[in-house]
VMD Tcl script that draws the C-alpha trace (Angstrom):
set ca {
  {105.56 91.51 71.50}
  {102.89 94.08 72.23}
  {102.66 96.51 75.31}
  {99.30 98.02 76.44}
  {99.39 101.28 76.57}
  {98.43 102.78 80.42}
  {96.49 105.66 79.78}
  {96.11 105.96 83.67}
  {99.59 106.49 84.52}
  {99.43 109.76 82.12}
  {95.97 110.95 83.72}
  {94.16 108.99 86.77}
  {91.37 111.08 86.10}
  {90.36 109.86 82.67}
  {87.43 107.96 82.68}
  {87.15 106.30 78.92}
  {89.12 106.38 76.27}
  {88.79 105.00 72.33}
  {90.95 101.62 71.84}
  {91.34 99.00 69.46}
  {90.56 95.08 70.61}
  {93.94 93.19 69.50}
  {92.25 89.36 70.71}
  {89.49 88.17 72.87}
  {89.12 85.40 74.96}
  {87.23 84.60 78.00}
  {90.40 85.02 80.04}
  {90.53 88.50 78.77}
  {90.49 91.42 76.17}
  {93.29 93.15 75.17}
  {93.33 96.24 73.66}
  {96.01 98.62 72.51}
  {95.28 101.03 74.85}
  {93.41 101.53 78.40}
  {92.32 103.46 81.13}
  {91.79 100.32 83.25}
  {93.83 99.93 86.13}
  {95.55 96.28 86.10}
  {95.05 94.90 89.38}
  {99.05 95.07 90.96}
  {101.19 96.72 93.87}
  {97.83 95.69 96.50}
  {95.54 97.87 94.89}
  {92.50 96.32 92.87}
  {91.71 95.94 89.37}
  {89.22 98.44 87.65}
  {85.81 97.37 86.57}
  {84.51 98.83 83.11}
  {82.28 98.66 80.21}
  {83.24 98.01 76.93}
  {81.05 99.60 73.88}
  {81.30 98.48 70.55}
  {80.47 100.53 67.45}
  {76.83 99.02 66.94}
  {76.24 100.06 70.63}
  {76.59 96.67 72.36}
  {78.35 96.76 75.52}
  {80.54 94.72 77.44}
  {80.93 94.14 81.28}
  {84.13 93.73 82.46}
  {84.52 92.45 85.82}
  {88.51 93.03 86.53}
  {91.51 93.83 85.11}
  {94.48 91.80 85.03}
  {97.87 91.81 83.68}
  {98.99 89.16 81.20}
  {102.02 86.83 82.36}
  {104.34 88.95 80.43}
  {103.43 91.86 82.64}
  {103.62 93.69 79.48}
  {100.03 93.32 78.36}
  {96.52 94.28 80.27}
  {93.40 91.85 79.74}
  {90.12 93.13 80.77}
  {88.08 90.00 81.96}
  {84.92 90.06 80.51}
  {81.56 88.87 82.47}
  {80.51 85.10 82.44}
  {78.53 84.29 78.89}
  {79.53 87.74 77.61}
  {79.45 87.65 73.87}
  {83.21 88.64 73.04}
  {84.31 91.15 70.38}
  {86.32 90.73 67.95}
  {90.40 91.67 66.88}
  {90.34 94.74 64.50}
  {86.81 96.40 66.50}
  {87.14 99.85 67.37}
  {85.67 100.24 71.59}
  {85.26 102.85 74.35}
  {86.30 101.59 77.54}
  {84.82 103.39 80.34}
  {85.40 103.14 83.87}
  {83.46 102.65 86.63}
  {84.49 106.36 88.09}
  {83.05 105.99 91.25}
  {84.94 102.85 92.63}
  {88.13 104.09 90.57}
  {88.22 107.33 92.80}
  {87.34 105.60 95.87}
  {90.20 103.09 95.47}
  {92.47 106.31 94.32}
  {91.57 108.16 97.97}
  {92.37 105.03 100.12}
  {95.66 104.14 97.87}
  {97.04 107.73 98.90}
  {95.86 107.18 102.50}
  {98.07 104.52 102.28}
  {100.95 106.76 101.68}
  {99.99 108.87 104.55}
  {99.55 106.30 106.77}
  {102.88 104.94 106.09}
  {104.43 108.13 106.75}
  {103.19 108.06 110.09}
  {104.80 104.85 110.93}
  {108.42 104.65 109.79}
  {109.10 100.80 109.73}
  {109.33 98.84 106.71}
  {106.53 97.42 104.73}
  {105.64 93.73 104.09}
  {102.59 94.35 102.14}
  {99.26 96.36 100.84}
  {95.52 95.42 100.13}
  {93.54 98.35 98.74}
  {89.60 97.70 97.77}
  {87.05 100.51 97.42}
  {85.92 100.45 100.74}
  {88.95 99.49 102.87}
  {92.29 99.54 102.91}
  {95.32 97.80 105.28}
  {98.91 98.09 105.04}
  {101.05 95.28 107.22}
  {104.72 96.53 108.86}
  {107.43 94.66 110.10}
  {106.86 95.88 113.82}
  {107.42 93.12 116.63}
  {106.23 95.14 119.43}
  {102.60 97.10 118.89}
  {102.73 100.42 120.28}
  {100.37 101.78 117.84}
  {96.98 103.53 118.80}
  {94.18 103.89 116.66}
  {92.40 106.94 117.86}
  {95.82 108.70 117.89}
  {96.51 107.26 114.62}
  {93.51 108.48 112.94}
  {94.10 112.25 114.42}
  {97.14 112.55 113.26}
  {96.14 110.93 109.21}
  {92.98 113.04 108.94}
  {95.58 116.14 110.19}
  {97.45 115.07 107.33}
  {94.47 114.77 105.37}
  {93.30 118.59 105.90}
  {96.93 119.96 105.19}
  {95.62 119.93 101.35}
  {99.35 118.61 100.12}
  {99.63 118.50 96.38}
  {100.39 114.81 94.82}
  {103.12 115.22 92.54}
  {103.90 112.15 90.13}
  {107.78 112.32 88.33}
  {110.27 109.69 86.51}
  {113.12 109.01 87.63}
  {115.73 106.33 86.03}
  {116.38 102.81 87.84}
  {120.11 103.85 88.37}
  {118.41 107.21 90.33}
  {116.41 104.57 92.36}
  {119.41 102.53 92.61}
  {121.13 105.33 94.12}
  {118.53 105.98 96.61}
  {117.49 102.87 98.53}
  {115.85 104.15 101.34}
  {112.63 105.48 98.58}
  {111.72 101.81 98.48}
  {109.36 101.10 101.82}
  {108.70 97.31 100.63}
  {110.35 94.97 101.69}
  {111.03 93.04 98.65}
  {109.87 94.87 96.50}
  {111.79 95.63 93.00}
  {110.91 97.48 89.72}
  {109.90 95.62 86.40}
  {112.72 94.07 84.98}
  {113.80 96.24 81.30}
  {111.94 99.36 82.76}
  {113.14 102.74 81.76}
  {111.96 104.76 84.34}
  {110.08 104.03 87.54}
  {107.33 106.60 88.71}
  {107.85 108.24 91.96}
  {105.11 109.76 93.90}
  {105.66 112.81 96.55}
  {103.68 114.12 99.15}
  {106.16 116.86 99.76}
  {107.51 116.81 103.36}
  {105.41 113.51 104.10}
  {105.98 111.03 101.75}
  {108.25 109.92 98.28}
  {108.39 106.54 97.48}
  {108.01 104.47 93.80}
  {104.41 103.31 93.36}
  {102.67 102.68 89.94}
  {99.22 102.65 91.25}
  {96.38 105.87 90.89}
  {96.28 108.01 92.94}
  {94.11 111.94 94.16}
  {95.92 115.29 93.32}
  {95.70 116.52 96.86}
  {95.56 115.02 100.38}
  {92.19 116.82 100.69}
  {90.49 114.92 98.46}
  {91.16 111.99 100.48}
  {88.19 112.82 102.76}
  {87.85 111.98 106.72}
  {89.09 108.48 107.29}
  {89.07 106.35 110.60}
  {91.55 103.17 111.59}
  {89.60 100.35 112.39}
  {91.73 97.86 113.20}
  {95.25 97.26 114.51}
  {95.78 93.62 114.46}
  {98.79 90.65 114.56}
  {98.87 89.11 112.01}
  {102.60 87.27 112.90}
  {105.33 87.89 115.69}
  {107.00 90.64 113.51}
  {103.64 92.00 111.35}
  {101.42 94.42 112.40}
  {98.26 95.24 110.21}
  {96.34 98.53 110.16}
  {93.24 98.78 108.53}
  {91.71 102.57 107.53}
  {87.95 102.83 106.01}
  {86.50 106.16 105.02}
  {84.69 107.90 108.00}
}
mol new
graphics top color blue
foreach p $ca { graphics top sphere $p radius 0.5 }
foreach p [lrange $ca 0 end-1] q [lrange $ca 1 end] { graphics top cylinder $p $q radius 0.2 }
display resetview
């Protein structure tokens, strides 16, 4: 079984790379490596452009995981002329869109630190993000959350990434904030995202290097989704 090299794990700011086509169909183009983040963990998949050696380009409208969760598929625009296995391509993400996703994903880590209860889900698009909390009674105030959230952003705290083993994670169950979350089966290391003094948890998404890079945000909605679930939505100010 092939495994796609995830260049975004090494450097989320890398916006392009060269790659070899392994397979291609209307369902997705598989490359040996990619800078494109595949939709997962609530974060939207990247859009991108593949450029072939002859200059032809293929628009990529989404990036997803194959069923085996080891391979990444780049979904081509409808009717696109597909490359052939063995072709060399340059894959370049829509950087402005990716950067907005990185900023909002990091922002959700800050928001979660302000509401210390289990998380039941999240969603991150380029323009807004939401996080759901296991919270039967809501005492959350939009204005107060916005003020506290922007204070954390203005602190300009560096965001750190480290790798730990599944055994180390098992010894620190408090690190897992999301109900039902589990590391991928068979993995030898787990990415930990740490904002010192604020938040530390396993996460496979892409993040900015410093909280100040997020920019000003506003909590636009706090809503009841069920008897025990409260959703908080945040947007760029």
